[in-house]
MIMARMI-669534 format. One record per residue (C-alpha): x negated, y negated, z; residue number from 1. Coordinates in steps of 0.2 Angstrom, whole numbers, plus 5000, padded with zeros to 4 digits. Each point is the difference from the previous one (the first is absolute). Layout:
residues N
@u: X&v: Y&w: Z&pos: NUM
...
This chain:
residues 87
@u: 4150&v: 4462&w: 5549&pos: 1
@u: 5014&v: 5010&w: 4994&pos: 2
@u: 5009&v: 4998&w: 5017&pos: 3
@u: 4998&v: 4981&w: 5000&pos: 4
@u: 5006&v: 4998&w: 4982&pos: 5
@u: 5016&v: 5011&w: 5005&pos: 6
@u: 5003&v: 4991&w: 5016&pos: 7
@u: 4999&v: 4983&w: 4991&pos: 8
@u: 5014&v: 5007&w: 4988&pos: 9
@u: 5010&v: 5007&w: 5013&pos: 10
@u: 4999&v: 5018&w: 4994&pos: 11
@u: 4993&v: 5016&w: 5009&pos: 12
@u: 4982&v: 5003&w: 5000&pos: 13
@u: 4994&v: 5015&w: 4989&pos: 14
@u: 4994&v: 5016&w: 5009&pos: 15
@u: 4982&v: 5004&w: 5000&pos: 16
@u: 5002&v: 5015&w: 4988&pos: 17
@u: 5009&v: 4988&w: 4988&pos: 18
@u: 4986&v: 4988&w: 5001&pos: 19
@u: 4987&v: 5014&w: 4998&pos: 20
@u: 5009&v: 5007&w: 4985&pos: 21
@u: 5000&v: 4982&w: 4992&pos: 22
@u: 4982&v: 4998&w: 5003&pos: 23
@u: 4996&v: 5017&w: 4991&pos: 24
@u: 5010&v: 4995&w: 4985&pos: 25
@u: 4992&v: 4983&w: 4999&pos: 26
@u: 4983&v: 5008&w: 5000&pos: 27
@u: 5005&v: 5012&w: 4986&pos: 28
@u: 5008&v: 4986&w: 4990&pos: 29
@u: 4984&v: 4989&w: 5003&pos: 30
@u: 4989&v: 5014&w: 4994&pos: 31
@u: 5011&v: 5002&w: 4984&pos: 32
@u: 5000&v: 4981&w: 4997&pos: 33
@u: 4981&v: 4999&w: 5001&pos: 34
@u: 4998&v: 5015&w: 4988&pos: 35
@u: 5012&v: 4992&w: 4987&pos: 36
@u: 4991&v: 4983&w: 5001&pos: 37
@u: 4983&v: 5007&w: 4996&pos: 38
@u: 5003&v: 5000&w: 4981&pos: 39
@u: 5007&v: 4983&w: 5000&pos: 40
@u: 4986&v: 4993&w: 5010&pos: 41
@u: 4987&v: 5008&w: 4989&pos: 42
@u: 5008&v: 4996&w: 4984&pos: 43
@u: 5007&v: 4983&w: 5003&pos: 44
@u: 4985&v: 4989&w: 4994&pos: 45
@u: 4997&v: 5011&w: 4985&pos: 46
@u: 5018&v: 4999&w: 4995&pos: 47
@u: 5001&v: 4981&w: 5002&pos: 48
@u: 4984&v: 4998&w: 4990&pos: 49
@u: 5007&v: 5012&w: 4986&pos: 50
@u: 5016&v: 4990&w: 4999&pos: 51
@u: 4990&v: 4983&w: 4999&pos: 52
@u: 4989&v: 5008&w: 4986&pos: 53
@u: 5015&v: 5006&w: 4990&pos: 54
@u: 5008&v: 4983&w: 5001&pos: 55
@u: 4984&v: 4992&w: 4994&pos: 56
@u: 4999&v: 5012&w: 4986&pos: 57
@u: 5018&v: 4995&w: 4995&pos: 58
@u: 4996&v: 4982&w: 5000&pos: 59
@u: 4984&v: 5003&w: 4990&pos: 60
@u: 5010&v: 5010&w: 4987&pos: 61
@u: 5011&v: 4985&w: 4997&pos: 62
@u: 4985&v: 4988&w: 4997&pos: 63
@u: 5000&v: 4992&w: 5018&pos: 64
@u: 4985&v: 4999&w: 5011&pos: 65
@u: 5000&v: 5010&w: 5016&pos: 66
@u: 4989&v: 5000&w: 5015&pos: 67
@u: 5001&v: 5010&w: 5016&pos: 68
@u: 4991&v: 4995&w: 5016&pos: 69
@u: 5002&v: 5002&w: 5019&pos: 70
@u: 5011&v: 4985&w: 5006&pos: 71
@u: 4992&v: 5001&w: 5018&pos: 72
@u: 4991&v: 5011&w: 5012&pos: 73
@u: 5007&v: 5017&w: 5004&pos: 74
@u: 5000&v: 4996&w: 5018&pos: 75
@u: 5014&v: 4987&w: 4997&pos: 76
@u: 5010&v: 5013&w: 4990&pos: 77
@u: 4997&v: 5016&w: 4990&pos: 78
@u: 5012&v: 4993&w: 4987&pos: 79
@u: 4988&v: 4988&w: 4992&pos: 80
@u: 4999&v: 5004&w: 4982&pos: 81
@u: 5003&v: 4984&w: 4989&pos: 82
@u: 5004&v: 5001&w: 4982&pos: 83
@u: 4998&v: 4983&w: 4990&pos: 84
@u: 5005&v: 4998&w: 4982&pos: 85
@u: 5001&v: 4986&w: 4988&pos: 86
@u: 5000&v: 4996&w: 4981&pos: 87
């Protein structure tokens, strides 16, 4: 694939050793990215609900009504927290 991409751009193809080195760096980078994403994936829902509850408390303190619900199914989008407020 690298050879075809280079040929299309009119540049020399990389050596096998260069491709192998890039693949190894990519594997290491991917492993690091997966490790760094774990806290985000585990805490995203908790954080979103916590922020919605904090906003609802703010509205309630000011004499407004506040209601939190799921806007739609989790299968459509994980970002589905709805905060409704009124007088």
